[in-house]
N, C-alpha and C positions, 0 to 999 in steps of 0.2 A: 329569553332563549332558554329552553330546558337544559339541564345538565347532561353531560355525556352519558352517564348511566341511564338516565331517563330516555334519551334518544335511542340507545341500544335496545332497551326494553320495548320501546315503541316499534322499532324495526322488527323485532322478534314477534310481537303480538300481531303485526300486520302481515307476517309471513314473508317479509322481504329478505330476512336472513334465516338460516336453519335454526332449529331449537338448540342444537349444539353447534356453536359457531367458533370461528377463528378470527384473528385480527384482519386477515385479508377479506373476510366477508363484510366486516364493518367498514373497511377502507373503500370498498366499492360504492358505498353510500355517503360516507362522511369524510372521505380522504381529502376533499377540497377544504374542509373546515378544520380538521385535526391532523396533526402529524402522527405517523405510525408509532413513534416513541411515546406520545401522550396517550394514545389508545391503549398501548401495552401497559403503561403505568396505571391507568385508571382501572383496567381489569384486575391487576394485581392488588391494588389498594382497596378495591370494593369486593374482593373475593373472600369467601369463608376461610377463616383460620380456626384453630382449635378453640372450642368453646362457643361456637356460633356467632362470633364477632369478627369484624375485619381488622386490618392493621391499625386503623384509627378508632377502634372501639365503636363503630357504627354497626347497624344491622347490615348484613351482607346483601349485595344485589346480584352477585354471580357466584357460581360454584365451579371450581376447576375440576374437570373430568380427568384430564391427563395433560401432559406438556402441550401448551398452546391451544387447548380445546376447552371451551367454557359453555355454561348454560345459565339461564336466568333462575334465580332462587324465587320460588313462589311463596 
């Protein structure tokens, strides 16, 4: 099973969620599999921080636009 960030990117590429998305957009498709708190935590942990890295020093998967709004990092 693909990771949550991979599943979110796939939803975005297939046009099932908007390019700039919120947790509620993801929950419509993955809410049966993942809790809302887990989705929120994944978005935070895999989002850009200063220096183009994430909290865990991985390449970022998401960019935070403003509070609660994210997009995929290309």
